[in-house]
C-alpha positions as CSV (number, residue, x, y, z in Angstrom):
1,Q,67.2,100.7,99.1
2,V,70.8,100.2,98.9
3,Q,72.3,101.9,103.1
4,L,75.3,99.9,102.6
5,V,78.0,100.6,99.4
6,E,81.0,99.1,98.7
7,S,83.8,99.8,96.8
8,G,87.4,98.5,96.7
9,G,87.9,95.1,95.5
10,G,89.5,93.7,92.7
11,V,92.3,91.4,91.6
12,V,95.6,91.9,93.2
13,Q,99.1,89.5,93.5
14,P,99.9,87.8,96.5
15,G,101.5,89.8,99.0
16,G,99.4,92.7,97.6
17,S,97.4,95.2,99.6
18,L,93.6,96.5,98.7
19,R,91.6,99.0,100.6
20,L,87.9,98.2,101.0
21,S,85.6,101.2,101.7
22,C,81.9,100.5,103.2
23,T,79.5,104.4,102.5
24,A,76.9,104.7,104.6
25,S,73.9,107.1,105.8
26,R,74.7,109.1,108.2
27,R,72.2,107.8,110.3
28,I,73.6,104.2,110.3
29,F,76.7,105.7,110.9
30,S,76.2,107.2,113.4
31,L,73.7,104.8,114.9
32,Y,75.1,101.4,114.3
33,A,78.5,99.6,114.9
34,M,80.0,98.6,111.4
35,G,82.1,95.7,110.4
36,W,83.7,93.9,107.8
37,Y,83.3,89.9,107.0
38,R,84.3,87.7,104.5
39,Q,82.8,84.3,103.0
40,V,84.0,82.0,100.7
41,P,81.6,79.7,98.6
42,G,80.8,77.0,101.0
43,K,82.0,78.4,104.0
44,E,80.0,80.3,106.5
45,R,80.3,84.1,106.5
46,E,84.0,85.0,108.6
47,W,84.0,88.2,110.8
48,I,87.3,89.6,110.3
49,A,86.8,93.4,112.5
50,S,84.3,96.2,113.8
51,I,84.3,99.3,114.6
52,R,82.1,101.4,117.1
53,N,80.5,104.5,117.3
54,S,83.7,105.5,119.9
55,G,86.1,104.5,117.5
56,H,86.9,101.2,119.3
57,T,87.9,98.5,116.9
58,E,87.9,94.8,117.6
59,Y,89.7,91.7,115.2
60,A,89.4,88.4,114.5
61,N,92.4,86.8,116.7
62,S,93.4,85.2,112.7
63,M,92.9,88.8,110.9
64,K,94.7,90.4,113.3
65,G,98.3,91.9,111.7
66,R,97.8,92.4,107.9
67,F,93.6,93.9,108.4
68,T,93.1,97.2,109.7
69,I,89.8,98.8,110.1
70,S,89.1,102.9,110.1
71,R,86.6,105.1,109.2
72,D,86.5,108.7,108.2
73,V,83.2,110.3,110.1
74,A,83.2,113.0,107.8
75,K,82.6,111.1,105.0
76,T,80.7,108.4,106.6
77,T,82.9,105.6,105.8
78,V,84.8,102.9,106.9
79,Y,87.4,101.3,105.4
80,L,89.2,97.8,105.7
81,Q,92.9,98.1,105.0
82,M,94.4,94.6,103.9
83,N,98.2,93.9,103.6
84,S,100.3,91.0,102.6
85,L,97.2,89.7,100.9
86,K,97.4,85.7,100.5
87,S,95.7,83.4,98.3
88,E,93.4,82.6,100.9
89,D,92.4,86.0,101.4
90,T,90.2,85.6,98.5
91,A,86.5,85.9,99.1
92,V,83.5,88.1,98.9
93,Y,83.7,90.5,101.6
94,Y,80.8,92.2,103.0
95,C,80.1,95.5,105.4
96,N,78.0,95.0,107.9
97,A,76.1,97.8,110.0
98,Q,74.8,96.1,113.5
99,R,72.8,97.6,116.5
100,F,70.8,95.2,119.0
101,D,69.3,93.3,116.6
102,S,69.0,95.0,113.5
103,S,71.5,94.0,111.4
104,I,71.9,95.3,107.5
105,W,74.9,94.6,104.6
106,G,76.1,95.6,102.2
107,Q,76.2,93.6,98.5
108,G,79.8,92.5,98.7
109,T,82.9,93.0,96.7
110,Q,85.0,90.5,95.3
111,V,88.5,89.6,96.1
112,V,90.7,87.6,94.3
113,V,94.4,86.7,95.4
114,S,96.2,85.7,92.4
115,S,99.3,85.4,89.9
């Protein structure tokens, strides 16, 4: 059963922008904190940002300024707006839902930043 559905990845040139989407079931969206991570082959998964049920957002220090997490409650969707993309942003991006010790992951969406 797929509980998180991601979309929006693709190929973009350096300096460009992409917006990733993650749609959750209403139950998950209402109970879980949502977040975005990314992973490069051979490296650990890296936290980018999270948004709580209250709407409060948190960012990894290295992600502040270029990445913005937001949500649409009516659509039960969380977004990651990525601007001024660099080649080092190339990775698989994962949506995550977290509540206490329960963690749910999306299937991942590939982002390639290349000229």
